[in-house]
N, C-alpha and C positions, 0 to 999 in steps of 0.2 A: 595401486597405480592409475592414475586418471584418467578419464578420457581424451583429455590432451595436453600436452606437456604443459607442467605448471611453468612453467618461464613462459608461456606465450600470450598471457593478458597484458597486451601492448595496449598503449594509448590509443590507438585507432579501433579498438576492439571494445575497449572501455566506451570509448564515448559512442559507437553503435549500441550497445547494450543500454547505456545513459539515454538514448533517442526510444528505444523501445517502451521504457516505464514513462517518458517522458509523452507518447501518444496514448497510453491508455490513462492517464491521471487527465490528458488534458479530455480524452472522451467523458470524462466523469465531470466536468466541470463547466465544460464548452456552454453548455446550453443555460449554465445560471444567468448572467448579463444581458442574456436576448429572449428570456421569458415572452417579454409582451410583445416583442414583433412576431416571435414561432406562433403566440396564439394569436395574434390577429391572422396570420396568412393560413392559420387552419383554422380559424373560423371558432375560436374556445376560447376559453379565459388564461391568463396569463397562468395562474396556479396549474391548471391543467398538463403542463407542458413538465412540470416536475414530473409526471410519471415517465418520463424518457432517462433521468439518472435512476429512479427507483429502478425502472426493468433493467436498466444496466447495472446496478449493482448487486441486485436478487440473482440474474444469472450469473454473473460473476462467482458467487458465492456458494451456487448450486454446481456448475460446471467443475469449478477449480479443482476438485476432488479426481475427476478424472481425467486430467489433464497429465499428471506426474507420472503415475505409473508407462502411460504411452511412451513418455520419454526416457522413461528408466530403461523399459522393453527395447524400444527402438533407435535410440538415439535422440540430441537435443536439436540438431540443424535443421532437419525437414519440418518437426511438425512448428518450429518456431518461423521459419520462411515463409510456409503456409498459412498459417493465421494471420502474421502480419500482412500478407497481401489480402486476404477475407477483408481483414481489417480494414485496407485502403478502399477496398472497392464498395465496401459499406456505408463507408464516409462519403464515398462520392454518390452513392446511390440516394441516401438520405435526405437529403435537401429538396428530390424530386418527389417524395412521399404525398399522394393524394389527399391522404387524412391523417389525422393526428396517431388513429390507431397502427394506421401503416407505418409510421415513425417509431410508434414505440416497440412494433416488433422488431423493427430494425435496430434500435438502441439494445434490444435483448440479445438481436443476434453479435452485436458489438460486445457487449459483455461476455458474451461465450468462449468470441477469440482472445479479448483480455484476460479471462482466466487460464487459457495457455501461454500467452504472453509470458504473464509476470512469473510464475514457478519454471519456467522453462530457462526464462533469463537470467533468474536468480541462482538455480540449480548451472548454468553453463559461467556465470561469473565464478561459482564455488570449484568447479571441476577444472577450471585454466588456473587455479589460483593457491599458491602453497597454503596449508591450513594456520600457520601464524598470520598470515598477511590477510585473512579472509575478511575479518569484520572490517577494516579498514577499506577494502575494494567493493564490499559491500554498501558500505556507507557510501560512497563514491557515488555506484550507479543509483542509489534512490537519492542522492539529489537531484535526479530527472522528475521524479514523482511529484517530490516536494516544489520542484520549478514550477510545474504545470498547474499546481494549487495555486499557486500567487501571479504567473505570470498569464497562463491563457484565458480567465475570466476579463483581463485588462484587453488583452489582444482581441478577442474575440468582441467584448463590445465594440470597442474604436472599429473594426473590421467592419463590422455589422450597420455601423452608422453610416461608412461611407459606401461601401459597396452591396450590403445585402445580407443577411443574417447565413444565406447557403454558402455564401466565401468562408466564413469559419471552417465550416464542414469540408471544406473543399480544398484549405490548406492543411487539415488536419489527415486527409485521404493522400494530399502528397508527402508529407512527413511520413506516414506509414510504411508507402511506397519504395521512399527513400532509406527507410531502416531494413525493410525487406532486402532490398538492393546490398544492402553495407553488411549484414549478415550473410547474404548469398556468397560476396565476394572476400572477408576477411575471415571468416571460419573455416578451417577443412571440416570434410565430413567425417562425424564421430561415429566412433564403433557403437555395437549396440550392445547388450551385456556380454559379459566373457561365459557367461554360466550356459544350462541347458537350459534351453526355452521353457517359460514358466508362466501360469495361468496369469491374469490380471488380479483376480482374485488371490493367488497365490502371492502376488506382490505386496496387496494391501494386507493382507496378513504377516507378511515379511517387516514391514515397515511399522506397524502397529506394536508388534512386539520387541521391540528396539527398546533400549535400558532409557529412562528419564521420557520416553516419547511422549507419553498419556499427563504427564505433570504437566511439560512444556506447551502441549498441544491445548490444554485448557486454559495456560497462561496466555496464548496468541489469542483467543477469545476473550477472556474476561480482562487482563491487561491492555495486550496493544490491540487488539479490536476498540473498546472504549476509550483508549486513551487515543486513538486515531478519531473514534467518532466526535470527540468535542472537538476537532479540527472541522469536520464539518459543520459544524455550528458554531464555529467561532465568533464569526462577523456577528452573527446575530445577537449572541451572549451580549458581545460588547455595544450592540446598537443596545440593546435593551436594559442594560446596565448604566450607560450613560445617558440615555435617553437622547439620543443623537440623530442624527442623518447617516447615510452609507456611506459616506466619503470619510468620516471619523471612525465610525467601525471598520472599513476598511482598512484603513491606516495601521490602526492596532493590529486587526488580524493579519496583515504582513509584516507585523513587527515581530510576531509572534512566528510566522512562517520562516521569516530569514532564521530567527534561533534555532527553529528545528534542522534547518541546514547546517546550520554551527554544529549544531548536537551531533548530525551525520560524521562531520567528519572529525569530531572532536572523540567518539567513542571509543577508538581503538587504543590513544595516547591513555585515556580512563584505566582503561584494561590493564595497559602495562603496569601500571600504578597500584590498582587496587586488584589485579587477576579475577579470580571467578568470584569477586564480592562485589565488582563493578556492575556486573547486569542487574543484579536483585536491589543495589543501594539509587541506581540510576531509575531504575522501574518505581523503586519508592517512591524517590523524590516527586516525579513525576503526577502518580497519584496524590501526593500531599499538595502539590501545586495546582491541582484542580477544585481541592477545598480553597486553596487561597481566592478563588474568584467568587467566594461568597462574601467576600470583603465589603462592606458599604461604602463607594467610592464614587464620587462624580469625575474625577479627573481622569481623560485618556492617559497622561502619563502614569498616574500611580496603578490604572488597573493594567496597562500594558507590563510595567513592572510585577504586579502579583502575579499574572498569568506566565512569565518568564521560566519561574520554576518549573510549569509543568513541561513549556514547550522545549526548552534544554535538555532534562531530564527524558523526555520522550524520543529529541532526537538522538539522543546519546543510546538509548537502550536498545532503540527498534533494530537497528544494525545489529549489533550485539545479541540479542533475540535470535536474528535470523542466520546469523554464523553460527550460532551453538547448535540451532537444528540442521542446518547443512553440513557440517561436521559429525552429526550422528551416525552417519551413514552415508559409503561412496555408491554402493550400489541401488539405495532406495531414496536416492537424495530428493529425485524428483517428485517422486511419490509425498516423502515428507514433507516438500515444501509447498505443495499441491493442497494438503490439508491445513496447511499454515495457511495459506492465501484464501482459502474458502472460509476458514473461523475467523480471519481478520477481517473480512468483506462482513460476515454473518454480526462482527461486533458495530460495524459502522453503522452498518441498516439497522441492528439494536437501537443505536445512540438515538439516529435521526427518527426510528418509529416513535419511541419514547418520549422524544421530545415533542413530535405533531401530536400524538396519542393525550399527551397531559397539558397542552397549552391550554393556558384559561382553567385549569382544573387544579395541580400544582404550582406552587411560585417558583419563579425560578433557581432560587437557592435550594429548594428541594429537589429540583430534576438536578443540579450540579452535585450535591452530597447523595444522589443515589449514582450517578456516575462515578465520584469517587471512589465511593464504597467496593464498586465491582474491581474499578481500578487497584484498589489494597488488598484485594483478596487474589487479585493477578498474580501482584508482588509477591503476596506471601508465598504462592506456588512457587516463584523462583525461587524464594531464598529457600525452601525445602528442596528444590531441585539443584542449586548451589552446594547444599549440605550432603546431599547423595553424591552429588560430582567430586566433594572433597573427601568423604569416606573411599570412595572408591580408588582414585589417587595412592591415598595413604595406603589403603590395602596391598596396591601394586608395588607399591615402593618397598615393603615388609617382605612382598614376596620374593 
């Protein structure tokens, strides 16, 4: 039985959860176009401001595994409201930081709050959605994250140019506060687990004992994390491949982002046609699409077309993978989603770190090949998981 009636995923509730993912995605990229002015404000090189998103992502990956068991044990609504409120407060305070070190610490605290917001939001989507409709709903909510990656850097740069970089964070604080109010008003108080009280350690043991869990979580890191990591450096890859400026590279990356969103909305339709084969097929397509970025191209149009294979495959398979994990267990849903969010962000962090550490050491194509290899390994794990799922269904049908 669901924590909330399965028919209760209204458009307003969907929009509230969309906004939750939008704000945490925005915090990850808001500093990108304003690093120079932030560096000037703190008296440091612009490159040093990159420690803000790094601290955000690392804290996100570390803390996410704690958030899920809390929401499984004591409910979804209050952790989500509390973390959104704290997120809003931190965004409001960060522009007043007296030093870069303080701003980095506040950015890490933002990452901690985001580590609660994402898995709890996704668990809430699953709690109020019928299993057959879960992939579609998760895909719709994930548009919030992808919209943030495309829209927020543009808006942040424009706002900073006119009103100052601090205003970008103040707007983000306002949006997080609105999200907290919407969650408070639109979602009823959900129940805690109906079982006898259990320790958080027992919650972890129960979640890790689920069928398929280890294979699918490994895919969260190897496939989804590394495929999403390519997205984090997509504009830089385009710039280096084309030997062009940020405007043309940004346009190519924006095209890929639009295709990812199209994939988010299409995955459930593909699943209706391909059944359990949809996820591994689209995951493999995304990993192979990364290899296409190695082609020797000089045209932005050709490069955009080559990357389209990765972008659409990643966009389709991502929500399907999220939905499959959420369907493994209702009682441990938040815990599973927290593991997933942690491993996903660890994958993104790994790709970004590999790119930074090998810059000037490895060729761009060697970096791309390394990411594709990890993605293909993750796609193979999803093939194994689909085979195990198919065998399980066959045994159930015979019994």
